[in-house]
C-alpha positions in Angstrom: 29.2 20.0 4.3 26.5 18.6 2.1 23.8 21.0 0.4 20.7 21.4 2.0 17.5 22.0 1.0 15.1 23.1 3.9 14.0 26.9 3.9 15.5 29.0 6.6 13.9 32.3 7.9 16.5 35.0 9.3 14.6 37.3 11.3 17.1 40.3 12.8 16.4 43.9 13.0 19.5 45.1 11.4 19.7 45.0 7.8 23.5 44.4 7.5 23.2 41.6 9.9 20.3 39.7 8.0 22.2 40.2 4.8 25.5 38.6 6.2 23.6 35.7 7.4 21.5 35.1 4.4 24.6 35.3 2.2 26.5 32.8 4.3 23.5 30.1 4.3 22.9 30.7 0.6 26.2 29.8 0.0 26.0 26.7 1.5 23.2 25.6 -0.5 19.9 27.0 1.5 17.2 28.6 0.5 16.7 31.6 2.8 14.1 34.3 3.5 14.7 37.4 5.6 12.4 39.5 7.7 12.9 42.6 10.2 9.8 41.9 12.2 8.4 38.4 14.1 4.7 39.8 13.6 3.3 38.0 10.2 6.0 35.4 10.3 4.9 32.1 9.4 7.1 29.9 11.0 5.9 26.4 10.2 6.8 27.3 6.9 10.7 26.8 7.5 13.0 24.2 8.7 14.4 26.4 10.5 14.5 30.2 11.8 17.5 31.9 13.0 15.9 34.6 15.4 17.7 37.9 16.8 16.4 38.0 20.9 16.2 41.8 20.6 12.9 41.0 18.6 11.6 39.2 21.5 9.2 41.0 24.0 10.2 41.2 27.7 8.1 38.2 27.9 10.2 36.1 25.9 9.8 33.0 27.6 6.0 32.7 26.9 6.7 34.0 23.5 9.1 31.6 22.4 7.1 28.6 24.2 4.4 30.0 21.7 6.4 29.8 18.8 7.4 26.3 19.3 3.7 25.3 20.0 2.5 26.4 16.7 5.4 25.3 14.6 6.6 22.3 16.7 8.9 20.9 13.9 10.7 24.3 13.3 14.2 24.6 14.7 15.2 28.1 16.2 18.7 29.3 16.9 19.0 32.4 18.8 21.4 35.1 18.3 22.2 37.5 21.0 24.4 40.6 22.1 27.4 39.8 24.4 26.8 40.1 27.9 26.0 37.9 30.9 22.2 38.7 31.0 22.0 38.1 27.2 23.9 34.7 27.2 21.7 33.7 30.6 18.4 34.5 28.8 19.7 32.3 25.6 20.9 29.8 27.8 17.2 29.8 29.2 15.6 29.6 26.0 17.3 26.4 25.3 14.9 25.0 27.6 12.1 26.4 26.1 13.0 24.7 22.9 15.2 26.7 21.2 18.0 24.1 19.7 21.1 26.7 20.4 22.5 30.2 20.6 25.1 32.4 19.0 26.8 35.5 20.4 27.2 38.4 18.1 29.4 39.4 16.2 28.7 35.9 14.6 31.3 33.6 13.4 30.7 32.8 9.6 32.2 29.3 9.8 30.6 28.5 13.2 27.2 29.5 12.2 26.7 27.3 9.1 27.6 24.4 11.2 25.2 25.0 14.0 22.4 25.4 11.2 23.5 22.0 9.6 23.2 20.7 12.9 19.7 22.0 13.5 18.5 20.8 10.3 20.0 17.5 10.7 17.9 17.1 13.9 14.9 18.1 12.3 15.2 15.5 9.6 16.0 12.6 12.3 13.1 13.7 14.3 10.6 13.6 11.1 12.2 10.2 10.1 11.8 8.6 13.6 8.2 9.7 13.7 7.6 8.2 10.3 9.0 4.9 11.5 6.8 4.7 14.4 4.0 5.5 12.3 4.8 2.9 10.1 5.6 0.3 12.7 2.3 1.1 14.4 0.4 0.5 10.9 2.6 -2.9 10.8 1.5 -3.9 13.8 -2.2 -3.5 12.9 -1.7 -4.8 9.5 -0.7 -8.0 10.9 1.4 -10.1 8.2 1.3 -7.3 5.6 4.7 -6.3 6.5 7.6 -5.1 4.7 9.7 -2.0 3.6 9.4 -1.8 0.0 8.1 1.5 -1.6 5.3 0.1 -2.7 3.9 -1.3 0.5 5.0 1.8 2.6 3.2 3.7 0.2 0.0 1.7 1.2 1.0 2.3 4.6 0.7 6.3 4.0 -2.4 6.5 2.2 -4.2 4.1 4.4 -3.0 6.1 7.4 -4.3 9.1 5.7 -8.1 7.8 5.0 -8.4 6.2 8.3 -8.8 9.5 10.0 -11.8 10.2 7.9 -14.9 8.6 7.0 -14.2 8.7 2.9 -15.1 5.1 1.2 -12.1 3.4 0.3 -11.6 1.1 -2.6 -8.9 -1.6 -2.1 -7.6 -3.3 -5.5 -5.3 -5.9 -6.2 -4.7 -10.0 -6.5 -6.0 -12.2 -4.3 -4.2 -12.7 -1.4 -2.6 -9.4 -1.1 -3.8 -8.7 2.2 -6.9 -6.4 1.2 -8.7 -7.4 4.3 -5.9 -7.1 6.7 -5.7 -3.3 5.2 -9.5 -2.7 5.7 -9.1 -3.6 9.4 -5.9 -1.4 10.1 -8.0 1.7 8.5 -10.9 0.5 10.7 -8.6 0.2 14.0 -7.0 3.7 13.1 -10.3 5.6 12.6 -12.6 7.2 14.6 -15.1 4.2 14.4 -12.7 1.5 15.9 -14.9 0.8 19.0 -17.7 0.0 16.9 -18.2 -3.1 14.8 -16.2 -4.3 11.7 -18.2 -6.3 9.5 -17.3 -8.2 6.7 -18.9 -10.1 3.6 -17.7 -11.5 0.7 -20.0 -10.6 -2.0 -18.6 -13.4 -4.4 -19.4 -16.2 -2.0 -23.3 -15.7 -2.2 -26.1 -15.8 -5.1 -28.2 -12.4 -5.9 -31.0 -13.2 -3.4 -29.1 -14.6 -0.7 -26.5 -11.6 -0.8 -29.5 -9.1 -0.8 -30.8 -10.7 2.5 -27.4 -10.6 4.0 -26.9 -7.1 3.2 -30.3 -5.7 3.9 -31.6 -8.3 6.3 -35.1 -10.0 6.0 -38.3 -9.6 7.7 -40.0 -12.4 9.0 -42.3 -14.6 6.3 -40.1 -12.4 3.6 -39.3 -15.9 2.3 -39.4 -19.7 2.6 -37.5 -20.2 5.8 -37.5 -16.6 7.0 -38.6 -17.8 10.6 -37.4 -14.5 12.5 -36.8 -11.0 11.4 -32.8 -11.1 10.8 -31.0 -7.4 10.4 -28.2 -7.4 7.9 -25.0 -6.5 7.3 -25.6 -2.9 6.8 -27.7 -2.7 10.4 -24.6 -4.9 12.2 -22.0 -2.2 11.2 -24.1 0.7 12.1 -21.6 3.4 13.3 -19.0 1.1 12.4 -17.3 -0.3 8.9 -18.6 -2.5 6.6 -16.0 -4.5 4.5 -17.3 -5.9 1.1 -14.8 -8.1 -0.4 -15.1 -8.9 -4.1 -17.3 -6.3 -4.9 -17.0 -6.5 -8.5 -19.1 -9.8 -8.7 -22.3 -7.9 -7.4 -25.2 -8.7 -9.7 -26.6 -5.7 -11.3 -29.7 -5.7 -9.7 -28.0 -5.7 -6.2 -25.7 -2.8 -7.6 -28.6 -0.8 -7.8 -29.9 -1.4 -4.2 -26.3 -1.3 -3.1 -25.6 2.4 -4.9 -29.3 3.6 -3.4 -27.9 2.9 0.0 -24.7 4.9 -0.6 -26.4 7.6 -1.6 -29.5 7.8 0.9 -28.1 6.1 3.6 -31.3 4.2 4.4 -32.5 0.9 3.1 -35.3 -1.7 3.9 -35.1 -5.2 4.9 -36.0 -8.0 2.2 -40.0 -8.2 2.3 -40.2 -5.1 4.9 -41.7 -1.6 4.6 -39.9 0.3 7.1 -37.0 2.7 6.0 -33.7 1.8 8.5 -31.1 4.7 8.9 -27.5 3.8 9.2 -24.2 5.5 9.6 -21.8 3.2 8.1 -18.2 3.5 6.5 -17.7 1.3 3.4 -14.6 -0.2 2.5 -14.7 -2.5 -0.7 -12.2 -4.5 -2.2 -11.7 -6.5 -5.7 -9.4 -8.3 -7.7 -11.2 -7.4 -11.0 -10.4 -4.3 -13.1 -13.8 -2.5 -12.6 -13.0 0.3 -14.8 -12.7 -2.6 -17.1 -15.9 -3.8 -16.1 -17.4 -0.4 -16.3 -16.5 -0.2 -19.7 -17.8 -3.7 -20.6 -21.3 -2.5 -18.7 -20.9 -5.0 -16.3 -20.5 -2.8 -13.2 -22.0 0.6 -12.9 -20.0 3.7 -13.6 -21.8 5.8 -10.8 -21.0 3.0 -8.3 -17.6 2.6 -9.2 -17.2 6.4 -8.2 -19.1 6.1 -5.3 -16.7 3.4 -4.2 -13.4 4.7 -5.4 -13.2 7.8 -3.5 -10.0 6.8 -2.1 -8.6 4.2 -4.3 -5.4 2.0 -2.7 -3.8 -0.7 -4.7 -2.2 -3.6 -3.1 0.9 -4.9 -5.0 1.4 -8.3 -5.6 4.2 -10.1 -3.9 6.1 -10.3 -7.4 6.0 -6.3 -7.3 7.7 -6.3 -3.7 10.0 -9.5 -3.9 12.4 -7.3 -1.4 9.7 -7.8 1.2 9.8 -11.5 1.0 13.0 -12.2 3.6 11.1 -9.8 6.2 7.7 -11.9 5.6 9.3 -15.2 5.9 10.9 -14.1 9.1 7.6 -13.0 10.4 5.9 -16.1 9.5 8.8 -18.3 10.8 8.4 -16.5 14.6 4.7 -16.7 14.2 4.3 -20.6 13.8 7.1 -21.1 16.4 5.3 -19.2 19.2 2.2 -21.0 18.0 3.7 -24.7 17.7 6.0 -23.7 21.1 8.8 -24.9 19.2 12.3 -23.1 18.6 12.1 -20.7 15.5 13.6 -22.4 12.1 15.8 -20.7 9.7 15.9 -20.8 6.1 19.3 -21.1 4.1 20.5 -18.5 2.2 19.5 -20.8 -1.0 16.4 -21.6 0.1 15.5 -18.1 0.6 17.0 -17.2 -2.6 14.5 -19.8 -4.5 11.3 -18.3 -2.5 12.4 -14.8 -3.9 12.6 -16.3 -7.6 9.1 -17.5 -7.0 6.4 -16.0 -8.9 3.9 -16.5 -6.2 0.5 -16.4 -8.1 -1.2 -16.7 -4.6 0.7 -13.8 -3.0 1.2 -13.4 0.9 -1.5 -16.3 1.5 0.7 -18.5 -0.8 3.9 -17.8 1.0 2.2 -18.0 4.4 1.0 -21.4 3.8 4.1 -22.7 2.2 6.0 -21.3 5.4 3.3 -23.4 7.9 3.7 -26.1 5.7 7.2 -26.4 6.1 7.5 -25.2 9.7 5.2 -28.5 10.3 7.0 -31.0 8.2 10.8 -30.3 8.3 12.3 -31.6 11.3 15.6 -29.7 10.5 16.3 -26.6 12.4 17.6 -25.0 9.1 15.3 -25.3 6.1 17.0 -26.0 2.9 16.2 -26.0 -1.0 15.6 -29.9 -0.9 12.8 -29.2 1.7 10.8 -26.8 -0.5 8.1 -28.1 -2.9 8.9 -29.2 -6.5 6.9 -26.2 -7.8 9.0 -23.5 -5.8 12.5 -24.5 -7.1 14.2 -22.5 -9.4 13.9 -25.2 -12.3 10.3 -25.7 -11.8 8.7 -22.4 -11.4 11.0 -19.5 -12.7 11.9 -21.2 -15.6 8.5 -22.6 -17.2 9.2 -22.4 -21.1 6.8 -23.3 -24.0 8.6 -24.7 -27.1 7.3 -23.5 -30.7 8.0 -25.7 -33.7 9.8 -23.5 -36.0 7.5 -22.2 -38.6 4.5 -21.9 -36.6 2.3 -18.6 -37.8 2.6 -16.0 -35.1 -0.9 -15.8 -34.6 -0.7 -19.6 -33.5 2.0 -18.7 -30.9 0.0 -15.9 -29.6 -3.0 -18.5 -29.4 -0.8 -21.0 -27.5 0.8 -18.7 -25.4 -2.7 -17.2 -24.3 -4.5 -21.1 -23.7 -1.3 -22.1 -21.7 -1.2 -19.0 -19.7 -5.1 -19.3 -19.2 -4.7 -23.0 -18.3 -1.6 -23.4 -16.5 -1.1 -19.8 -14.6 -4.4 -18.4 -13.8 -7.9 -17.9 -15.7 -8.5 -14.8 -13.9 -8.5 -12.4 -17.2 -6.8 -9.2 -15.4 -4.1 -11.8 -14.2 -3.5 -12.9 -17.4 -3.2 -10.1 -19.1 -0.6 -8.8 -16.3 1.4 -11.7 -17.2 1.2 -11.3 -20.8 2.0 -8.2 -20.8 -1.1 -6.6 -22.4 -4.3 -4.9 -21.4 -7.4 -6.6 -19.9 -9.1 -5.3 -22.7 -6.6 -6.7 -25.5 -6.7 -9.9 -23.9 -10.4 -10.1 -24.1 -10.7 -9.3 -27.7 -8.0 -12.1 -28.3 -9.8 -14.5 -26.1 -12.9 -14.0 -28.5 -10.8 -13.8 -31.4 -9.1 -17.7 -30.8 -12.6 -19.0 -29.3 -10.7 -19.6 -26.0 -13.3 -20.8 -23.5 -14.3 -19.1 -20.1 -13.0 -21.8 -18.2 -9.6 -23.6 -18.3 -9.3 -25.5 -21.4 -6.5 -28.0 -22.8 -4.6 -27.0 -26.0 -5.8 -28.5 -28.8 -3.2 -29.4 -31.8 -0.3 -31.3 -32.4 3.6 -31.1 -31.8 5.7 -30.5 -28.6 3.2 -27.5 -27.4 0.8 -30.0 -26.1 3.2 -30.7 -23.1 4.6 -27.8 -22.4 4.4 -25.1 -19.8 4.3 -21.2 -19.3 6.6 -19.0 -17.5 4.7 -17.4 -15.0 5.8 -13.7 -15.9 5.0 -10.6 -18.0 8.7 -11.4 -19.6 8.3 -14.9 -20.5 9.8 -16.0 -23.3 9.2 -19.0 -25.6 13.0 -20.8 -25.9 13.6 -22.4 -29.3 16.5 -24.2 -31.1 18.4 -22.8 -34.0 18.6 -26.1 -35.9 16.2 -26.8 -38.7 12.9 -28.3 -37.6 13.3 -27.3 -34.1 12.3 -24.1 -32.7 13.2 -20.5 -32.1 13.1 -18.1 -29.3 9.7 -15.7 -29.2 9.3 -13.0 -26.5 5.8 -11.9 -25.5 6.6 -8.5 -26.8 7.1 -10.2 -30.5 3.5 -11.6 -30.2 
């Protein structure tokens, strides 16, 4: 019998009985506490209680029902004296929620077996409850499905924060499903019957962002024909989701912070104070702590937003979920098109699992939709996949460096090519290169790499090469004189 870690409480008025039961169960690997009275016993702290029926009062049915209401997850095994009335009472107690009963004198072999079964039922009950909660969250998260540990942790934290009014900060790369998570939190909150309002802070200039957030009065600026409420007013008693919050200008950050602190604001061009009750969920694909250190984002605003930080993993960090996501998307598009669902061959699915997915779930969904539309066959094979997804063109990108190239130049080439071909987003590039965003910022300044994507200058084969898209990327060389040698990023 496997060892069990759940705690057991033995309640018996006879000291010898308590000691015998505790000894038998301790020998089986259980943690056991003992008590001679029910009064004061905290049943909810234990996975199982072995309870002598003699400790129950005359209204034992009511008493046992009360125990199960106060500790519904705690299993109860009753011990009783031999006798027709006692056994009948024990059988009736099972209908009140007890797991089973044993007749004294107890069998030292039978008791541990029954205890093991009771604890196993408790574990299964907990697992089923957690699974139901996870499935419920999955339904609400739309296409953010999966069973990987990283996405399960997102579900759990989101479920915990949903029942509160705490501000949440969702971080992660673009396409990881931050808005879907925000909507799921709103749907599970007490504000679910109120509006869910979203605004992308990175898509608007400063002046327009302020009027969108706070609204404006008639005549506040050219074109302000009528007074218009802002997103804060529209989301009153509901949830306001602010995407790309790291793109706010310093001036807007000050105004936004004041609203978070005071829960009141004035429309642009107005004097009247407007009070709101809004739950804020913010999202960003930037490293806001790095932005704070660079003095581009207010520290006090960061801590106001990051009351509950939730990091969404990239698809590269949860590759085991790709088959589940693919299956979900195939069924979705089959249903929307009224066609039979297609399937992927094993080789095609392996190719998708190897790809680095810089666009994350959004990119995967778009690829599956394209394949559903363009492939006539019922089975999607490797030859149907876009070129960039096939193993030879996605997972084996390389840079060739001429032997004798100084390491400093090698580092510059790798950084430039990563920013040019994979991403010019500094945080993503730092993750791919295996260094901190701060270190990357320093190296970009050191080598004079422009902010926007640029062409690599210089001669040699590096001008037509490409970068492998992971933090373990390698520069693959050759050993003959005048050719190339292998350089790992860790060596740079």
